[in-house]
N, CA, C and O of each residue as an XYZ file, in Angstrom:
400
protein
N      -9.790     10.978     17.567
C     -11.090     11.471     17.162
C     -11.315     12.891     17.671
O     -12.031     13.666     17.036
N     -10.724     13.238     18.790
C     -10.900     14.574     19.349
C     -10.326     15.635     18.429
O     -10.870     16.736     18.348
N      -9.248     15.330     17.740
C      -8.654     16.285     16.799
C      -9.616     16.519     15.633
O      -9.753     17.644     15.155
N     -10.272     15.468     15.185
C     -11.253     15.593     14.101
C     -12.398     16.507     14.514
O     -12.842     17.339     13.723
N     -12.878     16.361     15.737
C     -14.006     17.154     16.201
C     -13.644     18.619     16.399
O     -14.494     19.493     16.228
N     -12.397     18.899     16.756
C     -11.995     20.280     16.994
C     -12.084     21.129     15.743
O     -12.523     22.277     15.817
N     -11.683     20.606     14.600
C     -11.685     21.372     13.367
C     -12.909     21.169     12.507
O     -12.928     21.605     11.356
N     -13.933     20.519     13.031
C     -15.121     20.209     12.246
C     -15.825     21.464     11.744
O     -16.333     21.477     10.623
N     -15.862     22.506     12.546
C     -16.553     23.738     12.156
C     -15.883     24.423     10.966
O     -16.526     25.192     10.251
N     -14.608     24.151     10.752
C     -13.895     24.774      9.635
C     -14.340     24.241      8.276
O     -14.089     24.875      7.250
N     -14.999     23.084      8.260
C     -15.357     22.439      7.000
C     -16.861     22.417      6.728
O     -17.326     21.671      5.866
N     -17.605     23.216      7.445
C     -19.054     23.237      7.233
C     -19.404     24.009      5.968
O     -18.750     24.992      5.619
N     -20.445     23.545      5.290
C     -20.900     24.200      4.065
C     -21.682     25.467      4.406
O     -22.461     25.467      5.358
N     -21.492     26.527      3.658
C     -22.280     27.738      3.902
C     -23.700     27.565      3.364
O     -23.934     26.799      2.429
N     -24.621     28.270      3.955
C     -26.012     28.227      3.498
C     -26.182     29.240      2.370
O     -26.114     30.449      2.592
N     -26.404     28.737      1.167
C     -26.572     29.617      0.014
C     -27.855     30.426      0.098
O     -27.900     31.557     -0.386
N     -28.896     29.871      0.702
C     -30.150     30.587      0.878
C     -29.933     31.817      1.759
O     -30.397     32.916      1.454
N     -29.209     31.594      2.869
C     -28.949     32.703      3.796
C     -28.038     33.752      3.157
O     -28.221     34.949      3.378
N     -27.070     33.315      2.375
C     -26.193     34.258      1.703
C     -26.935     35.075      0.654
O     -26.633     36.251      0.450
N     -27.906     34.451     -0.010
C     -28.641     35.134     -1.074
C     -29.729     36.048     -0.523
O     -29.829     37.206     -0.929
N     -30.545     35.536      0.402
C     -31.718     36.276      0.869
C     -31.564     36.877      2.260
O     -32.447     37.600      2.721
N     -30.459     36.587      2.931
C     -30.148     37.117      4.258
C     -31.158     36.694      5.332
O     -31.360     37.414      6.311
N     -31.793     35.523      5.151
C     -32.627     34.918      6.190
C     -32.276     33.434      6.259
O     -31.830     32.842      5.276
N     -32.483     32.847      7.426
C     -32.188     31.424      7.600
C     -33.147     30.566      6.786
O     -34.308     30.926      6.596
N     -32.655     29.432      6.308
C     -33.532     28.471      5.634
C     -34.049     27.477      6.677
O     -33.708     27.580      7.855
N     -34.854     26.535      6.254
C     -35.416     25.559      7.189
C     -34.387     24.536      7.655
O     -34.647     23.785      8.594
N     -33.231     24.499      7.015
C     -32.187     23.565      7.414
C     -31.017     24.215      8.116
O     -30.080     23.533      8.530
N     -31.063     25.536      8.254
C     -29.955     26.241      8.903
C     -29.816     25.784     10.346
O     -30.785     25.764     11.105
N     -28.623     25.428     10.701
C     -28.322     24.977     12.050
C     -28.133     23.477     12.155
O     -27.658     22.994     13.183
N     -28.493     22.718     11.115
C     -28.393     21.267     11.201
C     -26.938     20.799     11.308
O     -26.624     19.926     12.117
N     -26.062     21.372     10.501
C     -24.650     20.972     10.558
C     -24.041     21.295     11.923
O     -23.329     20.476     12.503
N     -24.326     22.483     12.422
C     -23.794     22.870     13.733
C     -24.397     22.010     14.827
O     -23.723     21.693     15.807
N     -25.657     21.627     14.675
C     -26.302     20.763     15.648
C     -25.635     19.387     15.687
O     -25.419     18.829     16.764
N     -25.312     18.846     14.525
C     -24.605     17.560     14.471
C     -23.223     17.689     15.109
O     -22.778     16.793     15.826
N     -22.549     18.804     14.846
C     -21.242     19.038     15.462
C     -21.365     19.125     16.981
O     -20.509     18.613     17.703
N     -22.410     19.761     17.463
C     -22.619     19.855     18.912
C     -22.904     18.482     19.523
O     -22.444     18.189     20.626
N     -23.656     17.643     18.815
C     -23.895     16.279     19.307
C     -22.578     15.524     19.382
O     -22.319     14.826     20.362
N     -21.750     15.654     18.363
C     -20.460     14.968     18.367
C     -19.538     15.488     19.465
O     -18.665     14.760     19.938
N     -19.725     16.740     19.871
C     -18.958     17.301     20.988
C     -19.569     16.919     22.330
O     -18.946     17.121     23.372
N     -20.778     16.371     22.317
C     -21.427     15.941     23.542
C     -22.353     16.967     24.159
O     -22.854     16.748     25.262
N     -22.596     18.068     23.493
C     -23.475     19.118     24.008
C     -24.879     18.912     23.447
O     -25.273     19.554     22.473
N     -25.623     18.013     24.073
C     -26.908     17.587     23.534
C     -27.995     18.651     23.655
O     -28.850     18.760     22.777
N     -27.972     19.427     24.720
C     -28.991     20.469     24.906
C     -28.788     21.593     23.891
O     -29.748     22.065     23.282
N     -27.540     22.018     23.714
C     -27.255     23.074     22.738
C     -27.584     22.612     21.327
O     -27.992     23.421     20.494
N     -27.414     21.323     21.046
C     -27.764     20.787     19.730
C     -29.255     20.917     19.483
O     -29.674     21.231     18.369
N     -30.069     20.676     20.517
C     -31.515     20.829     20.368
C     -31.891     22.286     20.124
O     -32.726     22.572     19.266
N     -31.286     23.206     20.867
C     -31.597     24.626     20.673
C     -31.114     25.127     19.315
O     -31.723     26.032     18.744
N     -30.041     24.560     18.795
C     -29.536     24.967     17.489
C     -30.482     24.522     16.376
O     -30.760     25.287     15.453
N     -30.978     23.277     16.463
C     -31.882     22.743     15.437
C     -32.833     21.762     16.122
O     -32.478     20.600     16.317
N     -34.031     22.209     16.488
C     -34.945     21.387     17.297
C     -35.341     20.040     16.692
O     -35.709     19.130     17.435
N     -35.281     19.887     15.400
C     -35.712     18.629     14.777
C     -34.600     17.584     14.707
O     -34.807     16.515     14.133
N     -33.445     17.862     15.267
C     -32.298     16.963     15.080
C     -32.561     15.564     15.658
O     -32.224     14.566     15.022
N     -33.149     15.482     16.835
C     -33.344     14.165     17.445
C     -34.472     13.385     16.777
O     -34.393     12.162     16.667
N     -35.506     14.067     16.335
C     -36.565     13.354     15.612
C     -36.077     12.917     14.228
O     -36.521     11.891     13.713
N     -35.172     13.683     13.625
C     -34.575     13.255     12.351
C     -33.687     12.026     12.549
O     -33.689     11.111     11.726
N     -32.940     12.014     13.633
C     -32.110     10.842     13.937
C     -33.004      9.624     14.148
O     -32.691      8.533     13.671
N     -34.122      9.807     14.865
C     -35.062      8.700     15.074
C     -35.654      8.228     13.750
O     -35.782      7.025     13.521
N     -36.012      9.163     12.884
C     -36.580      8.807     11.584
C     -35.601      7.992     10.752
O     -35.956      6.931     10.239
N     -34.381      8.473     10.616
C     -33.418      7.760      9.780
C     -32.978      6.437     10.405
O     -32.701      5.474      9.688
N     -32.913      6.385     11.723
C     -32.576      5.120     12.389
C     -33.664      4.088     12.152
O     -33.378      2.941     11.810
N     -34.924      4.502     12.336
C     -36.022      3.565     12.112
C     -36.110      3.170     10.645
O     -36.407      2.018     10.330
N     -35.855      4.109      9.753
C     -35.885      3.802      8.324
C     -34.863      2.724      7.977
O     -35.170      1.787      7.240
N     -33.657      2.856      8.504
C     -32.626      1.835      8.254
C     -33.018      0.485      8.856
O     -32.818     -0.556      8.229
N     -33.573      0.500     10.066
C     -34.019     -0.756     10.673
C     -35.163     -1.381      9.876
O     -35.209     -2.600      9.706
N     -36.080     -0.556      9.393
C     -37.206     -1.064      8.606
C     -36.726     -1.666      7.278
O     -37.268     -2.670      6.818
N     -35.720     -1.055      6.673
C     -35.183     -1.621      5.433
C     -34.535     -2.976      5.671
O     -34.557     -3.838      4.793
N     -33.964     -3.168      6.844
C     -33.295     -4.432      7.159
C     -34.284     -5.507      7.618
O     -34.204     -6.655      7.182
N     -35.225     -5.128      8.508
C     -36.083     -6.122      9.155
C     -37.522     -6.148      8.657
O     -38.264     -7.058      9.027
N     -37.949     -5.198      7.839
C     -39.288     -5.164      7.241
C     -40.398     -5.314      8.295
O     -41.131     -6.303      8.295
N     -40.513     -4.336      9.179
C     -41.560     -4.345     10.201
C     -42.936     -4.311      9.550
O     -43.117     -3.726      8.482
N     -43.902     -4.944     10.206
C     -45.239     -5.094      9.630
C     -45.890     -3.738      9.344
O     -46.376     -3.522      8.234
N     -45.912     -2.838     10.297
C     -46.510     -1.514     10.114
C     -45.446     -0.428     10.106
O     -45.700      0.695     10.542
N     -44.284     -0.746      9.623
C     -43.183      0.200      9.612
C     -43.448      1.425      8.764
O     -42.998      2.522      9.095
N     -44.175      1.247      7.672
C     -44.467      2.381      6.798
C     -45.320      3.434      7.507
O     -45.181      4.627      7.237
N     -46.201      3.000      8.410
C     -47.023      3.954      9.162
C     -46.176      4.723     10.176
O     -46.372      5.923     10.370
N     -45.253      4.041     10.809
C     -44.362      4.705     11.765
C     -43.472      5.701     11.038
O     -43.249      6.809     11.524
N     -42.967      5.313      9.884
C     -42.123      6.222      9.095
C     -42.925      7.446      8.667
O     -42.417      8.565      8.729
N     -44.157      7.255      8.238
C     -45.008      8.379      7.859
C     -45.260      9.301      9.050
O     -45.207     10.524      8.917
N     -45.535      8.713     10.211
C     -45.750      9.515     11.415
C     -44.511     10.301     11.801
O     -44.611     11.477     12.152
N     -43.342      9.670     11.741
C     -42.092     10.368     12.053
C     -41.807     11.454     11.024
O     -41.307     12.525     11.369
N     -42.120     11.184      9.774
C     -41.936     12.186      8.723
C     -42.810     13.408      8.981
O     -42.334     14.540      8.895
N     -44.075     13.189      9.294
C     -44.985     14.304      9.573
C     -44.561     15.064     10.828
O     -44.664     16.289     10.878
N     -44.087     14.341     11.833
C     -43.574     14.982     13.044
C     -42.389     15.879     12.715
O     -42.309     17.008     13.198
N     -41.471     15.382     11.899
C     -40.290     16.162     11.526
C     -40.664     17.400     10.723
O     -40.144     18.485     10.985
N     -41.542     17.256      9.766
C     -41.973     18.404      8.970
C     -42.620     19.450      9.875
O     -42.365     20.645      9.723
N     -43.448     19.009     10.807
C     -44.103     19.942     11.730
C     -43.079     20.681     12.588
O     -43.160     21.901     12.731
N     -42.121     19.958     13.158
C     -41.100     20.592     14.002
C     -40.269     21.574     13.190
O     -39.981     22.675     13.658
N     -39.881     21.192     11.984
C     -39.047     22.057     11.149
C     -39.798     23.338     10.782
O     -39.239     24.431     10.878
N     -41.052     23.213     10.364
C     -41.823     24.394      9.953
C     -42.118     25.298     11.149
O     -41.979     26.517     11.050
N     -42.522     24.718     12.271
C     -42.831     25.525     13.450
C     -41.585     26.239     13.970
O     -41.648     27.422     14.306
N     -40.470     25.544     14.040
C     -39.249     26.203     14.529
C     -38.771     27.276     13.541
O     -38.219     28.294     13.957
N     -38.979     27.056     12.244
C     -38.622     28.080     11.249
C     -39.478     29.323     11.437
O     -38.962     30.440     11.406
N     -40.771     29.143     11.632
C     -41.673     30.284     11.840
C     -41.296     31.041     13.107
O     -41.234     32.270     13.104
N     -41.047     30.317     14.178
C     -40.660     30.971     15.436
C     -39.355     31.714     15.273
O     -39.231     32.859     15.710
N     -38.369     31.072     14.644
C     -37.059     31.698     14.478
C     -37.117     32.904     13.555
O     -36.441     33.903     13.798
N     -37.908     32.822     12.511
C     -37.950     33.889     11.518
C     -38.833     35.064     11.919
O     -38.449     36.220     11.739
N     -39.999     34.780     12.456
C     -40.970     35.851     12.658
C     -41.162     36.270     14.116
O     -41.546     37.412     14.371
N     -40.908     35.387     15.071
C     -41.209     35.726     16.453
C     -39.994     36.124     17.288
O     -40.124     36.921     18.217
N     -38.840     35.592     16.981
C     -37.654     35.883     17.801
C     -37.010     37.192     17.384
O     -36.575     37.958     18.244
N     -36.937     37.468     16.108
C     -36.276     38.691     15.650
C     -37.189     39.823     15.889
O     -36.849     40.965     15.582
Protein backbone atom coordinates (compact mmCIF):
# COMPACT_ATOMS: atom_id res chain seq x y z
CA UNK A 1 0.00 0.00 0.00
CA UNK A 2 2.92 2.35 0.63
CA UNK A 3 3.92 2.16 -3.04
CA UNK A 4 0.38 3.19 -4.01
CA UNK A 5 0.51 6.21 -1.71
CA UNK A 6 3.90 7.37 -2.99
CA UNK A 7 2.71 7.90 -6.56
CA UNK A 8 -0.77 9.14 -5.71
CA UNK A 9 0.07 12.78 -6.50
CA UNK A 10 1.00 11.81 -10.06
CA UNK A 11 -2.60 10.84 -10.83
CA UNK A 12 -4.51 13.81 -9.45
CA UNK A 13 -6.94 15.63 -11.73
CA UNK A 14 -6.09 19.23 -12.60
CA UNK A 15 -8.53 21.96 -11.63
CA UNK A 16 -10.05 23.28 -14.84
CA UNK A 17 -11.45 26.32 -13.03
CA UNK A 18 -7.98 27.29 -11.83
CA UNK A 19 -6.48 26.67 -15.26
CA UNK A 20 -9.14 28.81 -16.94
CA UNK A 21 -9.53 31.71 -14.49
CA UNK A 22 -6.22 31.48 -12.57
CA UNK A 23 -7.96 31.41 -9.15
CA UNK A 24 -8.73 28.48 -6.87
CA UNK A 25 -12.22 26.99 -6.91
CA UNK A 26 -14.14 25.99 -3.79
CA UNK A 27 -12.92 22.41 -4.16
CA UNK A 28 -9.25 23.11 -4.78
CA UNK A 29 -7.12 21.20 -2.33
CA UNK A 30 -9.56 18.35 -1.66
CA UNK A 31 -7.59 15.73 -3.59
CA UNK A 32 -4.32 16.75 -1.95
CA UNK A 33 -6.04 16.78 1.43
CA UNK A 34 -7.22 13.19 0.93
CA UNK A 35 -3.69 12.23 -0.13
CA UNK A 36 -2.31 13.85 3.03
CA UNK A 37 -4.80 11.91 5.17
CA UNK A 38 -3.72 8.69 3.49
CA UNK A 39 -0.10 9.62 4.24
CA UNK A 40 -1.06 10.22 7.87
CA UNK A 41 -0.51 13.99 7.92
CA UNK A 42 -3.83 14.97 9.46
CA UNK A 43 -2.97 18.56 10.39
CA UNK A 44 -1.63 19.40 6.93
CA UNK A 45 -4.79 17.86 5.44
CA UNK A 46 -6.90 20.29 7.46
CA UNK A 47 -4.81 23.29 6.36
CA UNK A 48 -4.99 22.14 2.74
CA UNK A 49 -8.81 21.84 2.76
CA UNK A 50 -10.54 22.80 6.04
CA UNK A 51 -13.84 21.08 5.24
CA UNK A 52 -12.29 17.63 4.73
CA UNK A 53 -13.16 16.21 8.16
CA UNK A 54 -16.70 17.57 8.20
CA UNK A 55 -17.20 16.13 4.70
CA UNK A 56 -15.97 12.75 5.93
CA UNK A 57 -18.42 13.01 8.85
CA UNK A 58 -21.25 13.94 6.48
CA UNK A 59 -20.68 11.06 4.08
CA UNK A 60 -20.09 8.58 6.90
CA UNK A 61 -23.33 9.55 8.61
CA UNK A 62 -25.16 9.53 5.29
CA UNK A 63 -24.07 5.94 4.64
CA UNK A 64 -25.03 4.90 8.18
CA UNK A 65 -28.41 6.62 7.83
CA UNK A 66 -29.08 4.80 4.55
CA UNK A 67 -28.36 1.49 6.27
CA UNK A 68 -30.01 2.02 9.68
CA UNK A 69 -32.66 4.73 9.01
CA UNK A 70 -32.14 6.90 12.11
CA UNK A 71 -35.27 8.64 13.37
CA UNK A 72 -33.98 12.22 12.98
CA UNK A 73 -31.16 11.42 10.60
CA UNK A 74 -32.40 13.83 7.96
CA UNK A 75 -31.99 16.74 10.39
CA UNK A 76 -28.43 15.72 11.24
CA UNK A 77 -27.61 15.38 7.55
CA UNK A 78 -29.06 18.84 6.88
CA UNK A 79 -27.04 20.30 9.75
CA UNK A 80 -23.83 18.66 8.51
CA UNK A 81 -24.58 19.85 4.99
CA UNK A 82 -25.03 23.45 6.15
CA UNK A 83 -21.87 23.19 8.26
CA UNK A 84 -19.91 21.97 5.24
CA UNK A 85 -21.23 24.69 2.94
CA UNK A 86 -20.35 27.31 5.56
CA UNK A 87 -16.80 25.99 6.03
CA UNK A 88 -16.22 25.72 2.27
CA UNK A 89 -17.49 29.25 1.53
CA UNK A 90 -15.67 30.87 4.46
CA UNK A 91 -12.37 29.16 3.68
CA UNK A 92 -12.75 30.10 -0.01
CA UNK A 93 -13.30 33.76 0.91
CA UNK A 94 -10.33 33.77 3.27
CA UNK A 95 -8.09 32.01 0.76
CA UNK A 96 -9.14 34.17 -2.17
CA UNK A 97 -9.50 37.64 -0.72
CA UNK A 98 -7.67 37.82 2.61
CA UNK A 99 -4.51 35.73 2.27
CA UNK A 100 -3.30 36.95 -1.12
